[in-house]
C-alpha positions in Angstrom: 7.8 52.7 97.3 8.1 53.8 100.9 4.4 53.2 101.5 4.7 49.6 100.2 7.7 49.0 102.4 5.9 50.4 105.4 3.0 48.1 104.9 5.3 45.1 104.6 7.3 45.9 107.7 4.3 46.7 109.9 2.5 43.5 108.7 5.5 41.3 109.4 6.7 42.9 112.6 3.5 44.1 114.3 0.9 41.7 112.8 -1.4 44.4 111.4 -3.6 43.2 108.5 -2.7 44.1 105.0 -6.2 45.4 104.4 -6.1 47.9 107.2 -2.5 49.0 106.4 -3.3 49.5 102.7 -6.4 51.5 103.6 -4.3 53.7 106.0 -1.7 54.6 103.4 -4.2 54.9 100.5 -2.9 52.1 98.2 -4.9 49.2 96.7 -4.2 45.7 98.1 -3.8 44.5 94.5 -1.0 47.0 94.0 0.7 46.0 97.2 0.6 42.3 96.3 1.8 43.1 92.8 4.7 45.0 94.3 5.4 42.2 96.7 5.8 39.6 94.0 8.1 41.5 91.7 11.7 42.3 92.4 12.7 45.9 92.8 13.7 47.8 89.7 17.0 49.5 89.3 15.2 52.8 89.7 13.7 51.7 93.1 17.1 50.5 94.3 18.7 53.8 93.3 16.0 55.7 95.2 16.7 53.6 98.3 20.4 54.5 98.0 19.7 58.2 97.5 17.1 58.2 100.4 19.6 56.6 102.8 22.2 59.3 101.9 19.6 62.1 102.2 18.7 60.9 105.7 22.4 60.9 106.7 22.8 64.4 105.4 19.7 65.7 107.0 20.5 64.1 110.4 23.8 66.0 110.5 22.4 69.3 109.0 18.7 69.7 109.5 18.9 73.2 108.1 19.5 72.0 104.6 16.8 72.1 101.9 16.6 69.9 98.9 19.0 71.9 96.7 21.8 71.9 99.3 21.2 68.2 99.9 21.6 67.6 96.2 24.9 69.4 96.3 26.1 67.2 99.1 25.0 64.1 97.3 27.1 65.0 94.3 30.2 66.2 96.2 30.3 63.8 99.2 28.5 60.7 98.0 29.3 60.8 94.2 25.5 60.7 93.5 24.5 62.8 90.6 20.7 63.4 90.4 18.2 66.2 89.8 16.8 68.8 92.3 13.3 67.5 91.4 14.1 63.9 92.3 15.7 64.9 95.6 12.7 67.1 96.4 10.3 64.2 95.8 12.3 61.9 98.0 12.5 64.5 100.7 8.7 64.8 100.6 8.3 61.1 100.9 10.8 61.0 103.8 9.0 64.1 105.4 12.3 66.0 105.4 12.0 69.8 105.4 14.6 72.4 106.2 14.3 73.8 109.7 15.6 77.3 108.8 13.5 80.2 110.0 13.3 83.6 108.3 13.1 87.0 109.9 12.6 90.4 108.3 15.9 92.3 107.9 16.1 96.0 108.5 18.4 98.5 106.9 21.2 100.3 108.8 20.4 103.9 109.1 22.6 106.6 107.6 25.1 108.1 110.0 23.6 111.3 111.5 26.8 113.3 110.9 28.9 111.6 108.3 32.5 112.9 107.9 33.1 111.2 104.6 30.7 109.8 102.0 31.4 107.9 98.8 29.5 107.1 95.6 28.0 103.7 95.0 30.8 102.5 92.7 29.7 98.9 93.1 26.4 99.6 91.2 25.0 96.2 92.4 27.6 94.4 90.2 27.8 91.5 92.6 30.5 89.5 90.8 34.2 89.7 90.5 36.6 87.9 88.1 39.4 87.6 90.7 39.8 87.2 94.4 40.4 90.5 96.3 38.8 92.6 93.5 35.6 93.5 95.4 35.0 93.3 99.2 31.8 94.0 101.0 31.4 94.6 104.7 28.8 95.2 107.4 28.1 94.7 111.1 25.3 92.6 112.6 23.9 92.1 116.1 23.4 88.9 118.2 21.8 88.4 121.6 22.5 86.1 124.5 20.6 85.8 127.8 21.6 85.8 131.4 18.3 85.1 133.2 16.1 88.1 132.3 19.1 90.2 131.3 19.8 90.6 127.5 23.4 91.0 126.4 24.5 91.9 122.9 27.4 90.8 120.7 28.4 92.4 117.4 30.0 90.7 114.4 31.9 92.7 111.8 32.9 90.8 108.6 34.3 91.3 105.2 33.1 89.2 102.2 34.9 88.7 98.9 32.5 88.8 95.9 34.6 86.5 93.7 34.6 83.4 95.9 32.1 84.5 98.6 34.6 83.7 101.4 34.7 85.6 104.6 38.0 87.4 104.4 38.1 88.4 108.0 35.8 88.9 111.0 35.8 90.3 114.5 33.3 89.7 117.4 33.0 92.3 120.1 30.6 93.5 122.9 30.4 97.0 121.4 29.5 98.2 118.0 32.1 101.0 117.7 34.8 102.2 115.4 37.4 99.8 116.8 35.3 96.8 115.8 35.3 97.9 112.1 38.9 99.2 112.1 40.2 95.9 113.5 38.3 93.9 110.9 39.9 95.9 108.1 43.3 95.6 109.7 43.0 91.9 110.0 42.0 91.6 106.4 44.9 93.7 105.2 47.4 91.8 107.4 46.2 88.5 105.9 46.0 89.9 102.3 48.8 92.4 102.0 48.6 92.6 98.2 44.9 93.1 98.1 43.6 96.5 96.8 39.9 95.9 96.3 36.9 98.1 95.8 35.6 98.3 99.3 31.8 98.6 99.7 29.8 99.2 102.8 26.6 100.9 103.9 26.7 104.5 105.4 27.0 103.5 109.0 29.0 105.8 111.3 32.1 103.6 111.3 32.4 103.6 107.5 31.9 107.4 107.2 34.6 108.4 109.6 37.8 110.2 108.3 40.0 107.6 110.1 38.4 104.7 108.3 38.6 106.5 104.9 42.3 107.1 105.5 42.9 103.5 106.4 41.3 102.5 103.0 43.5 105.0 101.1 46.6 103.8 102.9 45.8 100.2 101.9 45.3 101.2 98.3 41.5 100.6 98.3 38.7 102.5 96.7 35.7 103.2 98.9 32.1 102.6 97.8 28.9 103.1 99.7 25.3 102.0 99.4 22.7 104.6 98.8 20.6 105.7 101.8 18.0 103.1 102.7 18.9 100.8 99.9 19.9 97.5 101.6 20.0 95.7 98.2 23.1 97.8 97.3 24.9 95.5 99.8 22.8 92.5 98.9 25.4 89.6 99.2 26.6 90.8 102.6 23.0 91.0 103.8 22.5 87.6 102.3 25.3 86.1 104.3 23.9 87.5 107.5 20.6 85.8 106.6 22.3 82.5 105.9 24.3 82.6 109.1 21.4 83.5 111.4 18.9 81.0 109.8 21.3 78.1 110.0 22.9 78.6 113.5 21.1 81.4 115.4 17.4 81.6 114.9 15.5 79.0 117.0 18.3 78.8 119.6 18.6 80.5 122.9 22.1 81.3 124.0 22.8 81.5 127.7 26.5 82.4 127.7 28.7 84.7 125.7 31.2 81.9 125.1 28.5 79.6 123.7 27.4 82.2 121.2 30.9 83.2 120.1 31.9 79.5 119.7 28.7 78.9 117.6 29.5 81.9 115.3 33.2 81.0 114.9 32.3 77.4 114.2 29.7 78.4 111.6 32.1 80.8 109.7 34.7 78.0 109.5 32.0 75.6 108.2 30.7 78.2 105.7 34.2 78.9 104.4 35.5 75.4 104.2 32.6 72.9 104.1 29.4 74.6 102.9 29.0 74.0 99.1 27.4 76.8 97.1 25.6 76.3 93.8 26.8 79.6 92.4 30.3 78.4 93.0 29.7 75.3 90.9 29.2 73.2 94.0 32.4 74.3 95.7 33.1 75.8 99.1 34.2 79.4 99.2 37.8 78.3 100.0 37.8 75.8 97.2 36.6 78.5 94.8 39.3 80.8 96.2 42.1 78.3 95.6 40.8 77.5 92.1 40.6 81.2 91.2 44.1 81.9 92.6 45.5 78.9 90.6 43.9 80.3 87.4 45.5 83.7 88.0 48.9 82.3 88.7 
């Protein structure tokens, strides 16, 4: 229907001939005049309503593809429709996610690990209750001061039940303190949590001090196998989501700008980003629901 409306608007506003416009958009003139004489069907009117909402969502979040747009339509606009219908309307509107993908590498095994643990998680990426299974990792970001490249490191902990970010710390150095402070923050905010704690075999996680901190907090340590990124898949997946939606395609020229972007995104992810696997809830909505069920 968009092509017919385009012909009508350009004919009335710009004075182009119907013949030329129909030829340009590849529709028969007879079909155009037939459309012009008949009132819009309820299906066409509904498509217009959905299309308007889609454009509003995309304008605010150009990183969203048709599945996430459909989730927003249901939760924020009370419009229930199928992924296929949203995809077709996105194609008509020339709407496509702006996210970019980059190949992710695996963190190397610590050269001299003091403590190692078995992979007790066994790729069982689900949990029945909050604070039952936590994943963690560190990722790198860059910002630029002229030709000089600076680095920032983000350490975060993710809960497998509700996929919320339990705690995070951003620092200029990737060292033991970065990881230790992330764990301390999570324990402080969740004093009764005693989860299975899974990580890769990076040097911070294989230190005796970190292992003792986990034992003191009543947590069981689990580690990915060497070179098996998929063993920590959901954590790697979060890094991919974060970087595709707020980092790739942008050039950051100050430390403050990059930190503000990361912090704002994690708040958005936890509190406003709907996830299909969470039955179209945000991680914090899913967390509250799970805690209420457990009460």
